[in-house]
KEMI-829273 format. One record per residue (C-alpha): x, y, z; chain; residue number from 1. Coordinates in steps of 0.2 Angstrom, whole numbers. Example, Ala and Ser with C-alpha at 12.3 -4.5 7.8 and 13.67 -1.06 7.14 Angstrom:
<drenvexs>
+-------+-------+-------+---+-----+
|    xx |    yy |    zz | c |   k |
+-------+-------+-------+---+-----+
|    62 |   -22 |    39 | A |   1 |
|    68 |    -5 |    36 | A |   2 |
+-------+-------+-------+---+-----+
</drenvexs>
This chain:
<drenvexs>
+-------+-------+-------+---+-----+
|    xx |    yy |    zz | c |   k |
+-------+-------+-------+---+-----+
|    25 |  -276 |    53 | A |   1 |
|    37 |  -268 |    65 | A |   2 |
|    46 |  -258 |    52 | A |   3 |
|    29 |  -251 |    48 | A |   4 |
|    25 |  -246 |    66 | A |   5 |
|    42 |  -239 |    68 | A |   6 |
|    40 |  -229 |    51 | A |   7 |
|    24 |  -224 |    57 | A |   8 |
|    30 |  -218 |    74 | A |   9 |
|    45 |  -207 |    66 | A |  10 |
|    31 |  -199 |    55 | A |  11 |
|    20 |  -195 |    69 | A |  12 |
|    36 |  -189 |    79 | A |  13 |
|    41 |  -176 |    64 | A |  14 |
|    23 |  -170 |    62 | A |  15 |
|    23 |  -165 |    80 | A |  16 |
|    40 |  -157 |    79 | A |  17 |
|    35 |  -148 |    64 | A |  18 |
|    19 |  -141 |    73 | A |  19 |
|    30 |  -136 |    88 | A |  20 |
|    42 |  -127 |    77 | A |  21 |
|    28 |  -118 |    69 | A |  22 |
|    22 |  -113 |    86 | A |  23 |
|    37 |  -106 |    91 | A |  24 |
|    42 |   -96 |    76 | A |  25 |
|    24 |   -90 |    73 | A |  26 |
|    22 |   -84 |    92 | A |  27 |
|    40 |   -77 |    91 | A |  28 |
|    39 |   -67 |    75 | A |  29 |
|    20 |   -63 |    80 | A |  30 |
|    27 |   -55 |    97 | A |  31 |
|    40 |   -45 |    89 | A |  32 |
|    29 |   -39 |    75 | A |  33 |
|    15 |   -33 |    86 | A |  34 |
|    29 |   -26 |    97 | A |  35 |
|    34 |   -15 |    82 | A |  36 |
|    19 |    -4 |    82 | A |  37 |
|    11 |    -7 |   100 | A |  38 |
|    21 |     9 |   106 | A |  39 |
|    15 |    22 |    95 | A |  40 |
|     0 |    25 |   104 | A |  41 |
|    10 |    27 |   121 | A |  42 |
|    20 |    41 |   113 | A |  43 |
|     9 |    55 |   122 | A |  44 |
|    10 |    44 |   138 | A |  45 |
|    29 |    45 |   138 | A |  46 |
|    30 |    63 |   134 | A |  47 |
|    19 |    66 |   151 | A |  48 |
|    29 |    51 |   162 | A |  49 |
|    45 |    58 |   158 | A |  50 |
|    42 |    77 |   153 | A |  51 |
|    49 |    75 |   136 | A |  52 |
|    48 |    85 |   121 | A |  53 |
|    43 |    80 |   104 | A |  54 |
|    61 |    77 |    98 | A |  55 |
|    66 |    66 |   113 | A |  56 |
|    50 |    56 |   112 | A |  57 |
|    52 |    53 |    95 | A |  58 |
|    67 |    42 |    99 | A |  59 |
|    56 |    29 |   103 | A |  60 |
|    51 |    26 |    85 | A |  61 |
|    68 |    31 |    79 | A |  62 |
|    80 |    18 |    91 | A |  63 |
|    69 |     4 |    85 | A |  64 |
|    67 |     8 |    66 | A |  65 |
|    86 |    12 |    66 | A |  66 |
|    94 |    -3 |    75 | A |  67 |
|    81 |   -15 |    65 | A |  68 |
|    87 |    -8 |    49 | A |  69 |
|   105 |   -10 |    53 | A |  70 |
|   102 |   -28 |    60 | A |  71 |
|    94 |   -33 |    44 | A |  72 |
|   110 |   -30 |    36 | A |  73 |
|   119 |   -43 |    48 | A |  74 |
|   104 |   -57 |    47 | A |  75 |
|   111 |   -65 |    32 | A |  76 |
|   129 |   -64 |    38 | A |  77 |
|   126 |   -71 |    57 | A |  78 |
|   115 |   -85 |    50 | A |  79 |
|   128 |   -91 |    39 | A |  80 |
|   141 |   -89 |    51 | A |  81 |
|   132 |   -96 |    67 | A |  82 |
|   118 |  -105 |    59 | A |  83 |
|    99 |   -98 |    59 | A |  84 |
|    94 |  -108 |    73 | A |  85 |
|   107 |  -101 |    86 | A |  86 |
|   103 |   -83 |    79 | A |  87 |
|    85 |   -85 |    80 | A |  88 |
|    85 |   -92 |    98 | A |  89 |
|    98 |   -79 |   103 | A |  90 |
|    88 |   -65 |    97 | A |  91 |
|    72 |   -70 |   104 | A |  92 |
|    80 |   -73 |   120 | A |  93 |
|    87 |   -55 |   119 | A |  94 |
|    69 |   -49 |   115 | A |  95 |
|    63 |   -57 |   131 | A |  96 |
|    77 |   -49 |   142 | A |  97 |
|    74 |   -32 |   134 | A |  98 |
|    56 |   -33 |   138 | A |  99 |
|    61 |   -36 |   156 | A | 100 |
|    73 |   -23 |   155 | A | 101 |
|    60 |   -10 |   148 | A | 102 |
|    47 |   -16 |   161 | A | 103 |
|    57 |   -10 |   176 | A | 104 |
|    65 |     6 |   168 | A | 105 |
|    63 |    21 |   178 | A | 106 |
|    72 |    31 |   166 | A | 107 |
|    68 |    35 |   148 | A | 108 |
|    86 |    31 |   143 | A | 109 |
|    84 |    14 |   149 | A | 110 |
|    67 |    12 |   139 | A | 111 |
|    78 |    17 |   123 | A | 112 |
|    90 |     4 |   127 | A | 113 |
|    76 |    -8 |   127 | A | 114 |
|    68 |    -2 |   112 | A | 115 |
|    86 |    -3 |   102 | A | 116 |
|    87 |   -21 |   108 | A | 117 |
|    70 |   -26 |   104 | A | 118 |
|    73 |   -17 |    85 | A | 119 |
|    89 |   -28 |    84 | A | 120 |
|    79 |   -44 |    88 | A | 121 |
|    66 |   -39 |    76 | A | 122 |
|    78 |   -36 |    62 | A | 123 |
|    87 |   -54 |    66 | A | 124 |
|    71 |   -64 |    69 | A | 125 |
|    59 |   -60 |    56 | A | 126 |
|    71 |   -64 |    40 | A | 127 |
|    75 |   -80 |    48 | A | 128 |
|    59 |   -86 |    53 | A | 129 |
|    53 |   -92 |    35 | A | 130 |
|    69 |  -101 |    33 | A | 131 |
|    67 |  -110 |    49 | A | 132 |
|    50 |  -115 |    44 | A | 133 |
|    56 |  -121 |    27 | A | 134 |
|    69 |  -132 |    35 | A | 135 |
|    56 |  -143 |    43 | A | 136 |
|    43 |  -141 |    32 | A | 137 |
|    40 |  -152 |    15 | A | 138 |
|    42 |  -143 |     0 | A | 139 |
|    24 |  -147 |    -6 | A | 140 |
|    17 |  -138 |    10 | A | 141 |
|    28 |  -123 |    10 | A | 142 |
|    16 |  -112 |     0 | A | 143 |
|     2 |  -116 |    12 | A | 144 |
|    14 |  -111 |    27 | A | 145 |
|    21 |   -96 |    18 | A | 146 |
|     2 |   -90 |    16 | A | 147 |
|    -1 |   -94 |    36 | A | 148 |
|    16 |   -84 |    40 | A | 149 |
|    11 |   -69 |    29 | A | 150 |
|    -7 |   -69 |    36 | A | 151 |
|     1 |   -69 |    53 | A | 152 |
|    13 |   -54 |    50 | A | 153 |
|    -1 |   -44 |    42 | A | 154 |
|   -13 |   -47 |    56 | A | 155 |
|     1 |   -44 |    69 | A | 156 |
|     4 |   -27 |    62 | A | 157 |
|   -13 |   -22 |    60 | A | 158 |
|   -17 |   -28 |    79 | A | 159 |
|    -1 |   -20 |    86 | A | 160 |
|    -9 |    -2 |    89 | A | 161 |
|   -25 |    -9 |    96 | A | 162 |
|   -17 |   -21 |   108 | A | 163 |
|    -6 |    -6 |   114 | A | 164 |
|   -20 |     6 |   116 | A | 165 |
|   -31 |    -8 |   126 | A | 166 |
|   -15 |   -10 |   137 | A | 167 |
|   -13 |     8 |   139 | A | 168 |
|   -32 |    12 |   143 | A | 169 |
|   -31 |    -2 |   156 | A | 170 |
|   -14 |    -3 |   163 | A | 171 |
|     2 |     7 |   160 | A | 172 |
|    16 |     8 |   147 | A | 173 |
|    27 |    -5 |   157 | A | 174 |
|    14 |   -17 |   153 | A | 175 |
|    18 |   -16 |   134 | A | 176 |
|    34 |   -24 |   140 | A | 177 |
|    27 |   -35 |   152 | A | 178 |
|    14 |   -44 |   140 | A | 179 |
|    30 |   -50 |   130 | A | 180 |
|    39 |   -60 |   143 | A | 181 |
|    28 |   -75 |   146 | A | 182 |
|    24 |   -78 |   127 | A | 183 |
|    42 |   -75 |   122 | A | 184 |
|    47 |   -87 |   136 | A | 185 |
|    36 |  -100 |   129 | A | 186 |
|    41 |   -97 |   112 | A | 187 |
|    59 |   -99 |   116 | A | 188 |
|    58 |  -115 |   126 | A | 189 |
|    47 |  -123 |   113 | A | 190 |
|    60 |  -117 |   100 | A | 191 |
|    75 |  -123 |   110 | A | 192 |
|    67 |  -141 |   112 | A | 193 |
|    60 |  -143 |    94 | A | 194 |
|    69 |  -132 |    80 | A | 195 |
|    82 |  -145 |    74 | A | 196 |
|   100 |  -141 |    74 | A | 197 |
|   108 |  -140 |    57 | A | 198 |
|   116 |  -156 |    50 | A | 199 |
|   128 |  -148 |    40 | A | 200 |
|   142 |  -137 |    50 | A | 201 |
|   141 |  -118 |    46 | A | 202 |
|   155 |  -112 |    35 | A | 203 |
|   165 |   -96 |    39 | A | 204 |
|   159 |   -81 |    28 | A | 205 |
|   164 |   -64 |    26 | A | 206 |
|   156 |   -47 |    30 | A | 207 |
|   161 |   -29 |    26 | A | 208 |
|   164 |   -24 |    43 | A | 209 |
|   171 |    -8 |    39 | A | 210 |
|   157 |    -1 |    28 | A | 211 |
|   145 |    -7 |    40 | A | 212 |
|   154 |     4 |    54 | A | 213 |
|   154 |    19 |    43 | A | 214 |
|   136 |    18 |    37 | A | 215 |
|   131 |    16 |    56 | A | 216 |
|   141 |    30 |    62 | A | 217 |
|   136 |    43 |    48 | A | 218 |
|   117 |    39 |    52 | A | 219 |
|   118 |    40 |    71 | A | 220 |
|   129 |    54 |    71 | A | 221 |
|   117 |    63 |    59 | A | 222 |
|   103 |    58 |    70 | A | 223 |
|   111 |    63 |    86 | A | 224 |
|   116 |    79 |    79 | A | 225 |
|    98 |    85 |    75 | A | 226 |
|    93 |    79 |    92 | A | 227 |
|   104 |    93 |   100 | A | 228 |
|    93 |   106 |    90 | A | 229 |
|    82 |   114 |   103 | A | 230 |
|    81 |   131 |    95 | A | 231 |
|    88 |   138 |    78 | A | 232 |
|   103 |   145 |    87 | A | 233 |
|   109 |   127 |    91 | A | 234 |
|   113 |   126 |    72 | A | 235 |
|   129 |   135 |    75 | A | 236 |
|   133 |   126 |    90 | A | 237 |
|   149 |   117 |    91 | A | 238 |
|   142 |   100 |    95 | A | 239 |
|   130 |   101 |    81 | A | 240 |
|   143 |   105 |    68 | A | 241 |
|   156 |    92 |    75 | A | 242 |
|   142 |    78 |    75 | A | 243 |
|   137 |    84 |    57 | A | 244 |
|   155 |    83 |    51 | A | 245 |
|   158 |    66 |    58 | A | 246 |
|   142 |    61 |    49 | A | 247 |
|   147 |    68 |    32 | A | 248 |
|   166 |    60 |    36 | A | 249 |
|   158 |    43 |    39 | A | 250 |
|   147 |    45 |    23 | A | 251 |
|   163 |    48 |    13 | A | 252 |
|   173 |    33 |    19 | A | 253 |
|   157 |    22 |    17 | A | 254 |
|   156 |    28 |    -1 | A | 255 |
|   175 |    26 |    -4 | A | 256 |
|   174 |     7 |     1 | A | 257 |
|   162 |     3 |   -12 | A | 258 |
|   176 |    -3 |   -23 | A | 259 |
|   188 |    -9 |   -11 | A | 260 |
|   178 |   -24 |    -3 | A | 261 |
|   174 |   -41 |   -10 | A | 262 |
|   156 |   -41 |     1 | A | 263 |
|   150 |   -23 |    -1 | A | 264 |
|   135 |   -18 |    10 | A | 265 |
|   126 |    -9 |    -6 | A | 266 |
|   129 |   -16 |   -22 | A | 267 |
|   131 |     0 |   -32 | A | 268 |
|   127 |    -9 |   -49 | A | 269 |
|   109 |    -8 |   -42 | A | 270 |
|   108 |    11 |   -46 | A | 271 |
|   112 |     9 |   -65 | A | 272 |
|    93 |     4 |   -67 | A | 273 |
|    84 |    21 |   -69 | A | 274 |
|    67 |    13 |   -65 | A | 275 |
|    74 |     4 |   -49 | A | 276 |
|    81 |    21 |   -43 | A | 277 |
|    64 |    28 |   -46 | A | 278 |
|    55 |    15 |   -38 | A | 279 |
|    66 |    17 |   -23 | A | 280 |
|    62 |    35 |   -21 | A | 281 |
|    43 |    31 |   -23 | A | 282 |
|    44 |    18 |   -10 | A | 283 |
|    56 |    29 |     2 | A | 284 |
|    44 |    43 |     1 | A | 285 |
|    29 |    33 |     5 | A | 286 |
|    37 |    25 |    21 | A | 287 |
|    44 |    42 |    26 | A | 288 |
|    27 |    49 |    26 | A | 289 |
|    18 |    33 |    33 | A | 290 |
|    31 |    35 |    49 | A | 291 |
|    27 |    54 |    51 | A | 292 |
|     8 |    49 |    51 | A | 293 |
|    12 |    37 |    65 | A | 294 |
|    21 |    50 |    75 | A | 295 |
|     8 |    63 |    71 | A | 296 |
|    -9 |    54 |    74 | A | 297 |
|    -6 |    50 |    92 | A | 298 |
|    -1 |    67 |    96 | A | 299 |
|   -15 |    74 |    88 | A | 300 |
|   -28 |    63 |    95 | A | 301 |
|   -23 |    62 |   112 | A | 302 |
|   -13 |    78 |   116 | A | 303 |
|   -22 |    91 |   106 | A | 304 |
|   -39 |    84 |   104 | A | 305 |
|   -38 |    76 |   121 | A | 306 |
|   -47 |    60 |   116 | A | 307 |
|   -44 |    42 |   122 | A | 308 |
|   -30 |    33 |   117 | A | 309 |
|   -43 |    18 |   112 | A | 310 |
|   -47 |    30 |    97 | A | 311 |
|   -28 |    30 |    92 | A | 312 |
|   -27 |    13 |    92 | A | 313 |
|   -43 |    10 |    83 | A | 314 |
|   -39 |    22 |    69 | A | 315 |
|   -22 |    14 |    67 | A | 316 |
|   -29 |    -4 |    67 | A | 317 |
|   -41 |     0 |    53 | A | 318 |
|   -28 |     9 |    43 | A | 319 |
|   -17 |    -6 |    44 | A | 320 |
|   -31 |   -17 |    40 | A | 321 |
|   -37 |    -8 |    25 | A | 322 |
|   -19 |    -7 |    19 | A | 323 |
|   -16 |   -25 |    22 | A | 324 |
|   -33 |   -30 |    11 | A | 325 |
|   -28 |   -18 |    -3 | A | 326 |
|   -10 |   -25 |    -5 | A | 327 |
|   -18 |   -42 |    -5 | A | 328 |
|   -30 |   -37 |   -19 | A | 329 |
|   -17 |   -29 |   -28 | A | 330 |
|    -6 |   -45 |   -27 | A | 331 |
|   -19 |   -55 |   -34 | A | 332 |
|   -22 |   -44 |   -49 | A | 333 |
|    -5 |   -36 |   -52 | A | 334 |
|    -1 |   -47 |   -68 | A | 335 |
|   -16 |   -42 |   -76 | A | 336 |
|   -15 |   -23 |   -72 | A | 337 |
|    -4 |   -10 |   -78 | A | 338 |
|     7 |    -4 |   -63 | A | 339 |
|    10 |    13 |   -69 | A | 340 |
|    -9 |    16 |   -67 | A | 341 |
|    -9 |     7 |   -50 | A | 342 |
|     4 |    18 |   -43 | A | 343 |
|    -2 |    34 |   -49 | A | 344 |
|   -20 |    30 |   -42 | A | 345 |
|   -12 |    24 |   -25 | A | 346 |
|     0 |    40 |   -24 | A | 347 |
|   -14 |    52 |   -28 | A | 348 |
|   -26 |    44 |   -16 | A | 349 |
|   -12 |    46 |    -2 | A | 350 |
|   -10 |    64 |    -6 | A | 351 |
|   -28 |    66 |    -5 | A | 352 |
|   -29 |    59 |    12 | A | 353 |
|   -13 |    69 |    19 | A | 354 |
|   -22 |    85 |     9 | A | 355 |
|   -38 |    81 |    20 | A | 356 |
|   -29 |    79 |    37 | A | 357 |
|   -19 |    96 |    34 | A | 358 |
|   -36 |   105 |    32 | A | 359 |
|   -47 |    98 |    45 | A | 360 |
|   -51 |   112 |    56 | A | 361 |
|   -64 |   103 |    67 | A | 362 |
|   -63 |    93 |    83 | A | 363 |
|   -74 |    79 |    76 | A | 364 |
|   -65 |    62 |    74 | A | 365 |
|   -74 |    55 |    59 | A | 366 |
|   -65 |    67 |    46 | A | 367 |
|   -48 |    61 |    52 | A | 368 |
|   -55 |    42 |    50 | A | 369 |
|   -60 |    46 |    33 | A | 370 |
|   -44 |    55 |    28 | A | 371 |
|   -34 |    39 |    36 | A | 372 |
|   -44 |    27 |    26 | A | 373 |
|   -41 |    36 |     9 | A | 374 |
|   -22 |    36 |    14 | A | 375 |
|   -22 |    18 |    18 | A | 376 |
|   -31 |    14 |     1 | A | 377 |
|   -18 |    23 |    -8 | A | 378 |
|    -4 |    16 |     2 | A | 379 |
|   -11 |    -2 |    -2 | A | 380 |
|   -12 |     2 |   -21 | A | 381 |
|     4 |    10 |   -25 | A | 382 |
|    18 |     4 |   -12 | A | 383 |
|    20 |   -16 |   -19 | A | 384 |
|    17 |   -11 |   -37 | A | 385 |
|    31 |     2 |   -36 | A | 386 |
|    42 |   -10 |   -26 | A | 387 |
|    39 |   -24 |   -40 | A | 388 |
|    42 |   -13 |   -55 | A | 389 |
|    58 |    -8 |   -49 | A | 390 |
|    65 |   -25 |   -44 | A | 391 |
|    58 |   -33 |   -61 | A | 392 |
|    71 |   -21 |   -69 | A | 393 |
|    85 |   -31 |   -62 | A | 394 |
|    89 |   -47 |   -73 | A | 395 |
|    99 |   -57 |   -61 | A | 396 |
|    91 |   -66 |   -47 | A | 397 |
|   106 |   -61 |   -34 | A | 398 |
|   102 |   -43 |   -39 | A | 399 |
|    84 |   -45 |   -35 | A | 400 |
|    89 |   -52 |   -18 | A | 401 |
|   100 |   -36 |   -16 | A | 402 |
|    89 |   -24 |   -23 | A | 403 |
|    75 |   -29 |   -10 | A | 404 |
|    87 |   -28 |     4 | A | 405 |
|    92 |   -11 |    -2 | A | 406 |
|    74 |    -6 |    -3 | A | 407 |
|    71 |   -12 |    15 | A | 408 |
|    87 |    -2 |    22 | A | 409 |
|    85 |    15 |    14 | A | 410 |
|    66 |    15 |    17 | A | 411 |
|    69 |    13 |    36 | A | 412 |
|    84 |    23 |    37 | A | 413 |
|    76 |    39 |    27 | A | 414 |
|    60 |    34 |    39 | A | 415 |
|    71 |    38 |    54 | A | 416 |
|    77 |    55 |    48 | A | 417 |
|    60 |    61 |    43 | A | 418 |
|    52 |    56 |    59 | A | 419 |
|    66 |    65 |    68 | A | 420 |
|    63 |    81 |    56 | A | 421 |
|    45 |    80 |    59 | A | 422 |
|    48 |    81 |    79 | A | 423 |
|    59 |    93 |    77 | A | 424 |
|    49 |   105 |    66 | A | 425 |
|    35 |   102 |    81 | A | 426 |
|    46 |   107 |    94 | A | 427 |
|    53 |   123 |    86 | A | 428 |
|    35 |   128 |    81 | A | 429 |
|    30 |   127 |   100 | A | 430 |
|    47 |   135 |   106 | A | 431 |
|    44 |   150 |    95 | A | 432 |
|    26 |   152 |    98 | A | 433 |
|    20 |   168 |   106 | A | 434 |
|    15 |   169 |   124 | A | 435 |
|    -2 |   173 |   120 | A | 436 |
|    -5 |   159 |   108 | A | 437 |
|   -13 |   142 |   114 | A | 438 |
|     0 |   127 |   115 | A | 439 |
|   -14 |   115 |   108 | A | 440 |
|   -18 |   128 |    94 | A | 441 |
|     0 |   130 |    89 | A | 442 |
|     3 |   111 |    88 | A | 443 |
|   -12 |   108 |    78 | A | 444 |
|    -6 |   121 |    66 | A | 445 |
|    12 |   112 |    65 | A | 446 |
|     4 |    96 |    62 | A | 447 |
|    -7 |   102 |    49 | A | 448 |
|     8 |   109 |    40 | A | 449 |
|    17 |    93 |    41 | A | 450 |
|     3 |    84 |    34 | A | 451 |
|     5 |    95 |    20 | A | 452 |
|    22 |    91 |    19 | A | 453 |
|    18 |    73 |    17 | A | 454 |
|     6 |    77 |     3 | A | 455 |
|    18 |    87 |    -6 | A | 456 |
|    30 |    72 |    -4 | A | 457 |
|    17 |    61 |   -13 | A | 458 |
|    14 |    74 |   -27 | A | 459 |
|    34 |    77 |   -31 | A | 460 |
|    36 |    59 |   -34 | A | 461 |
|    21 |    56 |   -45 | A | 462 |
|    30 |    62 |   -61 | A | 463 |
|    43 |    47 |   -58 | A | 464 |
|    28 |    35 |   -62 | A | 465 |
|    26 |    42 |   -79 | A | 466 |
|    44 |    34 |   -83 | A | 467 |
|    38 |    17 |   -78 | A | 468 |
|    36 |     4 |   -92 | A | 469 |
|    19 |     2 |   -99 | A | 470 |
|    21 |   -16 |  -101 | A | 471 |
|    11 |   -27 |   -88 | A | 472 |
|    21 |   -34 |   -74 | A | 473 |
+-------+-------+-------+---+-----+
</drenvexs>
């Protein structure tokens, strides 16, 4: 009888620990996911408060995307080397401290430093969160937990813009950092107490640091070089040329090390599959266009149309919700439908949304909302089938995992470059406008042209879908 009571107590204790681990992980990853895009509506306010041009303020998105992308490469290595519990808790602590740093920042460079640290935390925490949950949840309950985790992530991403807009409407941009601190602190304390320490000692693993350094150097040098351009004459400036050469040199060294390392960052064998390559191009174009949209919509609504930040948050939230719902619906029926047609229809819808945004000539908000909804439907219909089709062409499980990682990496890296190019185009258009031109009119025209470019990107990758296999997934 005593043994039964002791067993019941242990079982109750385990159940309580599991629940608190779920609270810590769900809350921690939920906060960083909300933080991911809650800053998008704040772009115009940062421009006003720090007197920034388009290229400078675009780094608010770029630095987060860049550091998140690069830290994703480190997540697996660091978790194997030091344990996922330790890396998760350190990342959550860094996120909390970076929020403190950002909340009291008086210079934009400090804000960027805080966003960079938050990007690193995001890139490390999100991949490790499911592994931590699986370490305490029985196998027969993992499907339900995965569903809860996925739902939380979708809800967080959808709610982020609206939460950011509400904070900005009532408070200021510093509060976007402040709201993270108590929640992150609570999640961190709970995690320190209840996330179990690993029973097995972690083993030393190798990592291709030279390739990582060359890749980082190449991307960062290119982005900094483009940021130096204030006018077309800067393209022939010594600093721009030097940084561009450094970027090309680093890229060359990164490519040269592809066969010399036992643990390549990119498995070049993946590119032997033409279908995977095509799906990668489609996914990358989709993501680049999406992030250009996330840069332009706040500028269009708040700067050029002089509407409330709440409209920005509301429209971006609706767009994210529609994308999530469409993607979820597609996931349920993907095995019964032809992926080729899903991707084709989705790309057509996305291009229609961008074309509509490029042609709007009225200050009314409803045409923008309709076009955003059309784009969101297209993105939700086509993104996951395109990615899944490419990964299904990889025969080995290890290649599938590496292909998924490569997809995440390239999508985000190219999105950072696309955002910077879009901001640079806006800035140059404003710089070379005639003195008699209205700045607002010039910006609207430039934004319309960028939406047209995004539509062209969708249409250019559409023929690639015709090469997809006709067999059902």
